[in-house]
Residue frames as qw, qx, qy, qz and C-alpha x, y, z in Angstrom:
[[0.143, -0.558, 0.814, -0.076, -1.51, 6.83, 18.07],
 [0.652, 0.141, -0.673, -0.320, -1.51, 3.12, 17.28],
 [0.867, -0.442, -0.060, -0.223, -1.60, 1.81, 20.84],
 [0.876, -0.076, -0.103, 0.465, 2.15, 1.19, 20.92],
 [0.237, -0.917, 0.125, 0.295, 4.68, 3.60, 22.32],
 [0.589, 0.722, -0.345, 0.111, 7.69, 4.50, 20.18],
 [0.858, -0.048, -0.325, 0.395, 10.99, 2.87, 21.12],
 [0.079, -0.840, 0.269, -0.464, 12.51, 4.69, 24.10],
 [0.866, -0.356, -0.266, 0.228, 14.97, 3.68, 26.81],
 [0.339, -0.897, 0.239, 0.152, 17.73, 5.04, 28.99],
 [0.617, 0.631, -0.445, 0.152, 21.24, 5.06, 27.59],
 [0.890, -0.428, -0.021, 0.158, 23.56, 2.72, 29.46],
 [0.002, 0.862, -0.507, -0.003, 27.11, 3.53, 30.43],
 [0.544, 0.372, -0.749, 0.074, 29.97, 1.04, 30.37],
 [0.146, -0.209, 0.779, -0.573, 29.41, 0.47, 34.09],
 [0.723, 0.104, 0.227, -0.644, 25.73, -0.37, 33.47],
 [0.796, 0.339, -0.445, -0.233, 26.76, -3.02, 30.94],
 [0.291, 0.352, -0.824, 0.335, 29.32, -4.51, 33.35],
 [0.399, -0.095, 0.628, -0.662, 26.74, -4.72, 36.15],
 [0.814, 0.225, 0.014, -0.536, 24.14, -6.26, 33.83],
 [0.653, 0.408, -0.635, -0.056, 26.72, -8.74, 32.52],
 [0.048, 0.276, -0.840, 0.465, 27.68, -9.83, 36.04],
 [0.597, 0.040, 0.451, -0.662, 24.01, -10.26, 36.98],
 [0.821, 0.335, -0.236, -0.397, 23.37, -12.30, 33.84],
 [0.488, 0.414, -0.758, 0.125, 26.47, -14.44, 34.39],
 [0.089, -0.185, 0.815, -0.542, 25.46, -15.22, 37.98],
 [0.704, 0.076, 0.197, -0.678, 21.86, -16.11, 37.11],
 [0.655, 0.015, 0.755, 0.016, 20.80, -19.69, 36.34],
 [0.084, -0.088, 0.712, 0.691, 20.86, -20.70, 32.69],
 [0.582, 0.258, 0.078, -0.767, 17.69, -19.99, 30.77],
 [0.450, 0.114, 0.880, 0.098, 15.79, -22.97, 29.45],
 [0.239, 0.165, -0.460, -0.839, 14.34, -22.82, 25.98],
 [0.188, 0.280, 0.928, -0.160, 11.06, -24.44, 26.96],
 [0.348, 0.651, 0.329, -0.589, 8.92, -21.71, 25.43],
 [0.233, -0.008, 0.722, 0.652, 8.86, -22.87, 21.83],
 [0.444, 0.231, -0.015, -0.865, 6.16, -21.08, 19.83],
 [0.678, 0.231, 0.658, -0.232, 3.28, -23.39, 18.95],
 [0.661, 0.605, 0.395, 0.205, 3.26, -22.16, 15.38],
 [0.453, -0.381, 0.166, 0.789, 6.35, -20.27, 14.19],
 [0.197, 0.383, 0.537, 0.725, 4.60, -19.07, 11.03],
 [0.247, -0.834, -0.455, -0.191, 1.79, -17.44, 13.02],
 [0.541, -0.666, -0.095, 0.505, 4.40, -16.00, 15.39],
 [0.428, 0.001, 0.344, 0.836, 6.26, -14.48, 12.43],
 [0.009, -0.627, -0.510, -0.588, 3.05, -12.78, 11.24],
 [0.442, -0.824, -0.341, 0.099, 2.33, -11.49, 14.76],
 [0.557, -0.440, 0.073, 0.701, 5.87, -10.11, 15.05],
 [0.296, 0.275, 0.441, 0.801, 5.49, -8.39, 11.67],
 [0.185, -0.786, -0.471, -0.355, 2.26, -6.71, 12.79],
 [0.534, -0.755, -0.181, 0.333, 3.85, -5.51, 16.04],
 [0.517, -0.187, 0.233, 0.803, 6.93, -4.16, 14.23],
 [0.139, 0.508, 0.484, 0.699, 4.67, -2.30, 11.78],
 [0.342, -0.849, -0.385, -0.120, 2.65, -0.76, 14.63],
 [0.584, -0.603, -0.015, 0.544, 5.85, 0.29, 16.41],
 [0.432, 0.122, 0.367, 0.815, 7.18, 1.76, 13.18],
 [0.037, -0.702, -0.463, -0.541, 4.02, 3.83, 12.68],
 [0.489, -0.826, -0.253, 0.122, 4.09, 5.01, 16.32],
 [0.607, -0.373, 0.131, 0.690, 7.75, 5.94, 15.98],
 [0.286, 0.372, 0.415, 0.779, 7.13, 7.87, 12.75],
 [0.235, -0.827, -0.408, -0.306, 4.28, 9.74, 14.47],
 [0.587, -0.707, -0.108, 0.380, 6.54, 10.58, 17.42],
 [0.531, -0.104, 0.267, 0.797, 9.30, 11.81, 15.10],
 [0.114, 0.571, 0.461, 0.670, 6.83, 13.92, 13.11],
 [0.394, -0.859, -0.297, -0.135, 5.60, 15.42, 16.41],
 [0.285, 0.710, -0.408, 0.498, 9.26, 16.28, 17.12],
 [0.792, -0.573, 0.148, -0.149, 9.35, 14.02, 20.17],
 [0.057, -0.669, 0.741, 0.017, 12.71, 12.65, 21.24],
 [0.983, 0.075, -0.034, -0.162, 13.34, 9.12, 19.96],
 [0.679, -0.502, 0.474, 0.248, 16.27, 6.75, 20.40],
 [0.101, 0.547, -0.674, -0.486, 18.90, 5.96, 17.76],
 [0.254, 0.086, 0.960, 0.082, 17.29, 2.51, 17.48],
 [0.384, 0.669, 0.541, -0.337, 13.95, 4.15, 16.66],
 [0.232, 0.763, -0.286, -0.531, 15.67, 6.35, 14.07],
 [0.113, -0.291, 0.891, 0.328, 17.22, 3.22, 12.60],
 [0.364, 0.380, 0.844, -0.104, 13.77, 1.61, 12.33],
 [0.364, 0.791, 0.190, -0.454, 12.42, 4.67, 10.51],
 [0.140, 0.705, -0.527, -0.453, 15.38, 4.75, 8.11],
 [0.073, 0.301, -0.926, -0.218, 15.49, 1.00, 7.49],
 [0.646, 0.148, 0.528, -0.531, 11.88, -0.14, 7.72],
 [0.725, 0.489, -0.284, -0.393, 11.98, -1.13, 4.05],
 [0.330, 0.417, -0.843, 0.076, 14.76, -3.63, 4.88],
 [0.343, -0.067, 0.786, -0.510, 12.81, -5.00, 7.85],
 [0.734, 0.338, 0.195, -0.555, 9.74, -5.50, 5.63],
 [0.625, 0.511, -0.545, -0.228, 11.84, -7.22, 2.96],
 [0.087, 0.319, -0.908, 0.257, 13.40, -9.57, 5.52],
 [0.528, 0.099, 0.628, -0.563, 9.97, -10.43, 6.92],
 [0.750, 0.445, -0.123, -0.474, 8.74, -11.13, 3.37],
 [0.462, 0.467, -0.753, -0.039, 11.70, -13.43, 2.72],
 [0.173, -0.175, 0.870, -0.427, 11.10, -15.24, 6.01],
 [0.683, 0.237, 0.364, -0.588, 7.41, -15.74, 5.18],
 [0.726, 0.490, -0.359, -0.322, 8.34, -17.18, 1.79],
 [0.399, 0.449, -0.789, 0.129, 11.14, -19.38, 3.09],
 [0.133, -0.117, 0.846, -0.504, 9.63, -20.56, 6.36],
 [0.682, -0.043, -0.276, -0.676, 6.71, -22.54, 5.06],
 [0.845, -0.262, 0.320, -0.338, 5.20, -25.75, 6.43],
 [0.938, 0.306, -0.139, 0.078, 7.03, -28.00, 3.95],
 [0.372, 0.635, -0.491, 0.467, 10.38, -26.51, 4.96],
 [0.420, -0.535, 0.499, -0.537, 9.65, -26.84, 8.68],
 [0.961, -0.073, 0.130, -0.234, 8.65, -30.49, 8.26],
 [0.824, 0.427, -0.288, 0.235, 12.05, -31.24, 6.69],
 [0.062, -0.753, 0.503, -0.420, 13.99, -29.86, 9.67],
 [0.601, 0.032, -0.773, 0.201, 15.72, -32.58, 11.70],
 [0.644, -0.707, -0.094, -0.276, 14.52, -33.21, 15.24],
 [0.183, 0.664, -0.624, 0.369, 17.55, -32.77, 17.48],
 [0.205, -0.200, 0.849, -0.443, 16.24, -34.81, 20.42],
 [0.415, -0.159, -0.761, -0.473, 13.87, -37.63, 19.39],
 [0.309, -0.387, -0.800, 0.338, 12.63, -37.93, 23.00],
 [0.007, -0.691, -0.364, 0.624, 11.55, -34.28, 23.04],
 [0.386, 0.403, 0.517, 0.649, 10.55, -33.23, 19.53],
 [0.028, -0.045, -0.042, 0.998, 9.91, -29.57, 18.91],
 [0.309, 0.541, 0.629, -0.464, 6.34, -28.46, 19.54],
 [0.301, 0.607, -0.213, -0.704, 6.63, -26.37, 16.39],
 [0.202, 0.255, -0.848, -0.419, 7.33, -29.43, 14.26],
 [0.114, 0.268, 0.936, -0.198, 4.60, -31.45, 15.95],
 [0.307, 0.589, 0.404, -0.629, 1.97, -28.76, 15.41],
 [0.364, 0.568, -0.373, -0.636, 2.76, -28.65, 11.70],
 [0.176, -0.127, 0.961, 0.170, 2.60, -32.42, 11.16]]
């Protein structure tokens, strides 16, 4: 095994979604203060984790373990995930990130600062 468990979770009913929605609606708004220091490095890390999960899921399926529909989707569509990650790596380069506008000049994005 690769150190990552295949994707598994309980199936939710309509009631579960309603309860979760009410809890989310009554909770305070999330703040987006956790901006990755380096989005390019984060993209590479995410790609490695997705690949490890894919391999673990394939191993589970080959061992005839029960996997979720989402895990089956990952097995069937991993080539599309890899292609999207490749396109993101090509398109999200330092020059592109430097050209992005800073929305709030008093609080510039850490990601843009770290790439300056």
